[in-house]
C-alpha positions in Angstrom: 106.9 103.5 77.4 106.0 104.8 81.1 108.6 107.2 82.4 109.3 106.7 86.1 111.1 109.9 88.2 112.7 108.3 91.0 112.6 110.2 94.2 115.0 109.2 96.9 117.7 107.8 93.7 120.8 107.5 96.0 119.1 106.0 98.7 119.1 102.0 99.4 115.5 101.9 97.7 116.6 104.5 95.2 119.8 102.2 94.1 117.7 99.2 94.2 115.1 100.2 91.5 116.8 102.1 89.2 118.3 98.7 87.6 114.9 97.1 87.8 113.3 99.8 85.6 116.6 99.3 83.4 115.2 96.0 82.7 111.8 96.7 81.6 111.0 97.0 78.1 107.9 99.4 79.3 109.1 101.7 81.5 112.3 103.9 81.7 113.7 106.0 84.4 113.2 109.9 83.0 114.4 111.7 86.4 116.5 111.1 89.4 115.8 113.4 92.5 118.2 113.8 95.7 118.5 116.0 98.3 120.5 119.5 98.3 123.0 118.5 99.8 123.3 114.8 98.4 127.5 114.3 97.1 126.5 112.3 94.4 124.2 115.2 92.5 125.2 115.1 88.8 126.4 111.2 88.9 124.6 109.0 86.4 121.5 106.9 88.4 122.4 104.0 86.5 126.1 103.9 87.4 125.5 104.9 91.1 123.2 101.8 91.0 126.2 99.6 90.2 124.5 99.4 86.5 125.1 100.6 83.2 124.7 104.2 82.7 121.3 105.5 82.4 122.0 108.9 80.8 119.9 110.5 84.2 122.2 112.5 86.0 121.2 112.9 90.1 119.8 116.4 90.4 118.5 118.3 93.3 115.8 120.5 90.8 111.9 118.8 91.5 110.9 120.4 88.4 113.9 118.8 86.4 113.6 115.2 87.9 109.6 114.9 87.0 109.5 116.8 83.7 107.5 114.2 81.7 107.1 111.5 84.4 103.5 110.0 84.2 104.6 108.2 88.1 107.3 109.0 90.5 108.0 106.7 92.7 108.7 108.1 96.3 111.3 106.9 98.9 112.7 109.5 100.8 111.1 111.7 104.2 108.2 112.2 105.5 108.5 116.3 104.7 110.6 115.7 101.6 107.5 112.9 100.3 104.7 115.9 100.9 106.6 118.6 99.0 107.1 115.9 95.7 103.7 114.7 96.1 102.3 118.6 96.2 104.6 118.8 93.0 103.1 115.5 91.5 99.3 116.8 91.9 100.4 120.3 89.9 101.5 118.3 87.2 99.3 115.5 86.8 102.0 112.9 87.9 100.8 109.8 89.9 102.8 108.4 92.4 104.2 105.6 94.3 105.2 106.2 98.3 107.1 103.7 100.2 107.9 106.5 102.4 106.8 105.8 105.9 106.8 107.9 108.8 104.1 110.4 108.4 102.1 112.0 111.1 98.2 112.4 111.2 98.6 116.0 109.8 100.5 114.4 106.4 98.4 111.7 106.1 95.6 113.9 106.1 97.0 116.2 103.3 98.2 113.2 101.2 94.6 112.1 101.0 93.7 115.6 99.9 96.2 115.7 97.6 95.2 112.0 96.2 92.0 113.9 95.0 93.4 115.3 92.2 96.2 112.5 91.5 96.4 108.8 91.7 98.6 107.4 94.7 99.5 104.1 95.8 100.5 104.4 99.9 102.1 101.9 101.2 104.2 100.9 104.3 105.7 98.0 102.4 105.4 97.1 99.1 106.2 93.5 99.5 104.1 90.6 98.3 105.3 89.0 100.9 104.7 91.5 103.6 101.5 92.5 102.3 100.2 88.7 102.4 101.3 88.6 106.1 98.9 91.4 106.9 96.3 89.5 105.7 97.5 86.5 108.0 97.7 88.6 111.1 93.9 90.2 110.9 92.4 86.6 109.9 94.8 85.3 113.3 93.5 88.7 115.0 89.9 87.8 114.3 90.2 83.4 114.7 91.9 84.0 118.6 90.7 85.2 121.5 92.2 88.3 123.1 93.5 85.5 125.7 96.0 85.1 122.9 98.9 88.3 123.9 99.9 90.1 120.6 103.8 90.9 120.6 105.4 92.7 117.2 109.2 92.9 117.4 110.5 94.1 114.5 114.6 94.7 113.4 116.1 97.5 111.0 119.7 98.4 110.4 120.9 101.4 112.3 120.5 103.9 109.9 116.9 104.0 109.6 115.0 107.2 111.3 111.8 106.2 112.5 110.3 103.3 115.1 108.5 101.1 115.3 108.6 100.6 111.6 105.9 101.5 108.5 105.3 97.6 108.2 105.4 97.2 112.4 102.6 100.1 112.7 100.4 98.0 110.1 101.2 94.9 111.5 99.6 96.3 114.5 96.6 97.9 112.6 95.8 94.6 110.8 95.6 93.1 114.5 93.3 95.8 115.8 91.0 95.3 112.7 91.2 91.3 112.9 89.8 92.6 116.5 87.7 95.1 116.0 89.2 97.5 118.5 91.0 101.5 118.1 94.8 100.7 117.3 96.0 103.6 119.0 94.0 102.7 122.5 95.9 98.9 122.4 98.8 99.8 121.2 102.0 99.6 123.8 105.1 101.1 122.7 107.2 101.5 126.0 107.7 99.5 129.2 110.5 100.1 131.6 110.7 99.8 135.5 107.1 98.1 137.0 104.7 98.2 134.4 102.4 96.2 136.0 100.8 93.1 134.8 100.0 93.0 130.9 96.5 94.6 129.8 94.3 92.2 128.2 93.9 93.1 124.7 97.1 95.0 124.1 99.4 94.7 121.2 102.9 95.4 122.0 105.8 97.0 120.3 109.7 96.0 120.7 112.3 97.9 118.3 115.4 96.8 117.4 117.8 98.9 115.4 121.4 97.6 114.5 124.2 96.6 111.5 122.8 96.3 108.0 119.6 94.5 108.7 117.4 94.7 105.7 113.6 94.3 107.6 112.6 91.2 110.2 108.8 91.1 111.2 107.5 89.0 113.8 103.7 88.7 115.0 103.9 86.7 118.1 100.3 85.1 119.8 101.3 84.2 123.0 98.1 81.9 124.1 97.4 79.6 127.4 99.7 76.7 126.1 100.9 77.6 122.9 102.1 80.4 120.8 101.5 81.3 117.2 103.9 83.0 114.8 103.9 85.1 111.8 107.3 86.0 110.4 108.5 88.2 107.5 112.4 88.3 107.2 113.6 89.8 104.2 117.0 88.9 102.8 117.7 91.9 100.5 115.6 95.0 99.1 114.7 93.4 96.1 111.2 92.4 97.2 110.3 95.9 98.2 111.3 97.4 94.7 109.7 94.6 92.6 106.5 95.8 94.3 107.1 99.6 93.9 108.1 98.6 90.2 104.6 96.9 89.8 102.5 99.7 91.9 103.8 102.1 89.5 102.9 99.7 86.4 99.4 99.6 87.9 98.4 103.2 88.9 99.7 104.8 85.8 96.4 106.2 84.2 94.3 105.3 87.2 91.3 107.6 88.6 92.8 109.9 91.7 92.3 108.2 94.9 94.4 106.9 97.5 95.6 103.4 97.1 97.1 100.7 99.0 99.2 97.9 98.3 96.1 95.1 98.8 94.3 97.6 95.7 97.5 96.4 93.2 97.8 93.0 94.6 94.1 92.3 94.1 94.1 91.6 97.8 
């Protein structure tokens, strides 16, 4: 039986993952971590997620939440995820990190932490989205740079980072396919008289509103035709199932920074 600590247990992803753990015979929820100011502290994690009682109260104490855990699944915020990762290294606890919005310095630290424990870090845990990443790279490799690449993403009004980690990874997939530097090719803002589009650039548009789970569209606009690759999430279960599968996969692995491509064999 693999013990799982859920970091961010009261969030949207946490409340989706907890019931999936309860339905498995090879895993159990052993800890549920929330922020110190969370109003749900003390509540049962299973009940909060809309299911039966899990016998695991939500706590703000990291040591209590991770006690006995073999894998920690983290859907929090970048600063909190780094704190959790440091502690997981001390406790020899593997991690699955679905948190997005890390800056370059934080990513460097996560790579260093992954020298001591196995970590799956991915901007999106969905099988479908990871297939889209591969399709994006293949399409970019096949199409000339005359096919302008545009990425449009939409999320709920509460999402705090933009563009989404998934949208950024789509852009990186296009850059890899074209063999160009993503940071130089990416265009995140257009306003006023911008002049003609620069050849080879990768444009981003962001929508925030309502309760949109997550829509991503990659458009290659070329001479006389338009090619689109899209993924639209109906709910969060696809992401949650991927995170749980990643937790099962990463347990017992050698220390390293893995991706969902590793988990899915892509």
